[in-house]
C-alpha positions as CSV (number, residue, x, y, z in Angstrom):
1,X,0.1,0.0,-0.2
2,X,0.9,3.5,-0.5
3,X,1.8,6.6,1.4
4,X,1.8,4.4,4.6
5,X,4.5,3.6,7.3
6,X,7.1,1.5,6.7
7,X,5.7,1.7,2.3
8,X,8.9,2.1,0.3
9,X,5.9,3.4,-2.2
10,X,5.6,6.7,-1.1
11,X,4.1,9.8,-2.0
12,X,7.8,10.3,-4.1
13,X,10.1,6.9,-4.1
14,X,13.0,7.5,-2.5
15,X,16.6,6.2,-2.7
16,X,17.4,3.2,-1.0
17,X,13.9,2.6,-0.6
18,X,13.0,2.0,-4.3
19,X,15.5,-0.5,-6.7
20,X,16.8,1.7,-9.6
21,X,15.6,4.5,-7.6
22,X,18.9,7.0,-7.6
23,X,17.5,10.1,-6.1
24,X,14.9,10.9,-3.4
25,X,13.7,13.8,-5.3
26,X,10.2,15.1,-3.3
27,X,11.0,18.7,-4.5
28,X,9.2,18.5,-7.7
29,X,11.8,19.8,-10.3
30,X,14.9,18.7,-9.4
31,X,15.2,15.6,-11.1
32,X,15.5,16.7,-14.2
33,X,19.4,19.0,-13.3
34,X,20.1,15.8,-11.4
35,X,20.2,14.0,-14.7
36,X,21.1,16.4,-16.9
37,X,24.3,16.4,-14.2
38,X,24.2,12.4,-14.0
39,X,24.4,12.8,-18.1
40,X,26.8,15.0,-18.3
41,X,29.6,13.2,-15.8
42,X,28.6,10.0,-18.0
43,X,30.2,11.8,-21.0
44,X,32.9,13.6,-19.5
45,X,33.7,10.1,-18.6
46,X,33.0,8.8,-22.0
47,X,30.9,5.7,-20.5
48,X,28.2,4.6,-22.4
49,X,24.9,4.3,-20.6
50,X,22.2,5.7,-20.2
51,X,20.3,8.8,-18.4
52,X,16.6,8.3,-17.2
53,X,14.7,10.7,-16.3
54,X,10.4,10.7,-15.3
55,X,8.8,14.3,-15.0
56,X,4.6,15.1,-15.2
57,X,3.6,17.4,-17.1
58,X,2.8,20.0,-13.8
59,X,6.5,19.2,-12.1
60,X,7.8,20.4,-15.6
61,X,6.1,24.3,-14.4
62,X,9.0,24.7,-12.8
63,X,12.5,26.4,-13.8
64,X,14.6,24.0,-13.0
65,X,13.6,21.4,-15.7
66,X,13.7,24.4,-18.0
67,X,17.5,25.5,-16.6
68,X,18.6,21.7,-17.1
69,X,16.9,21.0,-20.2
70,X,19.0,24.8,-21.9
71,X,22.5,22.4,-20.0
72,X,21.4,19.1,-22.0
73,X,20.4,20.5,-25.1
74,X,24.0,22.4,-25.1
75,X,25.6,19.4,-24.2
76,X,23.7,17.7,-26.9
77,X,23.4,14.9,-24.1
78,X,22.3,12.4,-26.6
79,X,22.2,9.7,-23.9
80,X,19.4,11.3,-21.9
81,X,16.3,10.2,-22.2
82,X,13.2,12.0,-20.4
83,X,10.2,10.4,-19.8
84,X,6.9,12.6,-19.2
85,X,3.3,11.5,-18.1
86,X,1.1,14.0,-20.1
87,X,-2.1,13.4,-17.8
88,X,-3.0,16.8,-18.4
89,X,-3.4,17.7,-14.3
90,X,-1.6,18.5,-11.4
91,X,-2.6,19.3,-7.8
92,X,-4.8,22.0,-8.5
93,X,-6.0,21.8,-12.2
94,X,-4.3,21.8,-15.6
95,X,-0.7,22.6,-16.5
96,X,-2.2,25.6,-18.7
97,X,-4.4,26.8,-15.1
98,X,-2.3,26.6,-13.5
99,X,0.9,28.1,-15.1
100,X,0.2,28.7,-18.4
101,X,1.9,25.7,-19.2
102,X,1.1,24.4,-23.4
103,X,2.3,23.3,-26.8
104,X,4.9,21.3,-24.5
105,X,6.2,19.5,-28.2
106,X,6.8,22.7,-29.2
107,X,8.5,23.8,-26.4
108,X,10.7,21.4,-26.0
109,X,11.4,21.2,-29.8
110,X,12.7,25.2,-29.8
111,X,15.4,23.4,-27.0
112,X,16.2,21.4,-29.5
113,X,15.6,18.2,-29.1
114,X,14.9,15.5,-30.3
115,X,10.2,14.7,-29.2
116,X,8.4,11.6,-29.3
117,X,4.4,12.3,-28.6
118,X,2.9,8.6,-27.3
119,X,0.7,7.2,-26.0
120,X,1.3,6.7,-22.3
121,X,-0.8,3.4,-21.6
122,X,0.7,1.2,-24.2
123,X,4.0,-0.6,-22.8
124,X,4.8,-0.8,-27.1
125,X,4.3,2.2,-27.8
126,X,6.9,3.3,-25.0
127,X,9.4,0.4,-25.6
128,X,9.4,1.1,-29.3
129,X,9.9,5.3,-28.5
130,X,13.4,4.4,-26.5
131,X,15.0,3.1,-29.6
132,X,17.1,5.6,-30.8
133,X,18.7,6.5,-34.1
134,X,22.4,6.6,-33.3
135,X,23.2,9.7,-35.4
136,X,20.6,11.9,-34.0
137,X,23.2,14.1,-31.3
138,X,20.7,15.8,-28.7
139,X,18.3,14.8,-25.9
140,X,15.4,12.2,-26.1
141,X,12.1,13.3,-24.3
142,X,9.9,11.1,-25.1
143,X,5.9,12.4,-24.4
144,X,3.5,9.9,-22.6
145,X,-0.4,10.6,-23.5
146,X,-1.8,9.7,-21.1
147,X,-5.3,9.5,-18.6
148,X,-4.7,9.7,-14.5
149,X,-6.5,7.5,-13.1
150,X,-6.8,5.0,-15.8
151,X,-8.8,2.1,-15.2
152,X,-11.0,2.9,-12.7
153,X,-14.1,4.8,-14.3
154,X,-14.8,6.8,-10.9
155,X,-11.9,7.9,-10.7
156,X,-10.1,8.5,-14.4
157,X,-9.2,12.3,-15.0
158,X,-10.7,13.8,-12.2
159,X,-8.7,16.3,-10.3
160,X,-9.9,15.0,-7.3
161,X,-8.1,11.6,-7.0
162,X,-4.6,13.5,-7.5
163,X,-3.6,13.3,-3.8
164,X,-6.2,10.3,-3.1
165,X,-3.6,8.4,-0.3
166,X,-6.5,5.9,1.0
167,X,-9.2,4.7,0.1
168,X,-13.0,3.8,1.6
169,X,-14.3,0.6,1.9
170,X,-17.6,1.3,-1.3
171,X,-13.9,2.4,-3.1
172,X,-12.3,-0.7,-2.6
173,X,-15.2,-2.5,-3.2
174,X,-15.3,-1.2,-6.8
175,X,-12.3,-1.9,-7.3
176,X,-12.2,-5.8,-5.8
177,X,-14.9,-5.6,-8.5
178,X,-13.5,-4.1,-11.7
């Protein structure tokens, strides 16, 4: 269960609790510049591995995201893969309503990133999007169009489910029977 004492799945993934999570980034916006730094370090050391960072469309309202993207573009960090969960909802509304953030693809293209837009609910689409043309020497951003709460008709696309940490007995029964 998430967000409970002792769970590995709190509100934000934590280093040393969730396998594969390299840093705790509970303050939104910090993951991108950390990933950019790791990507640049790998380039300098001539290491061949890739650095992946997952961000939400609400999270990319943060200025540190765009500062990181400028640096990633400048250094042509083709070892950096940015996965954006674009469900068009954040804590208080859509990214456009909250911060005026719209046209994410065009903004990323203006930062000279390679950009792919996919169905974020398709594992096959995600796998395919990760394949790169090795001649392209710039960061890859994958915009995964998703629906928050997908699969739970009573929660799909509903803002009031953004921070739901506990479910009442009626909701649990609905989940169990679906």
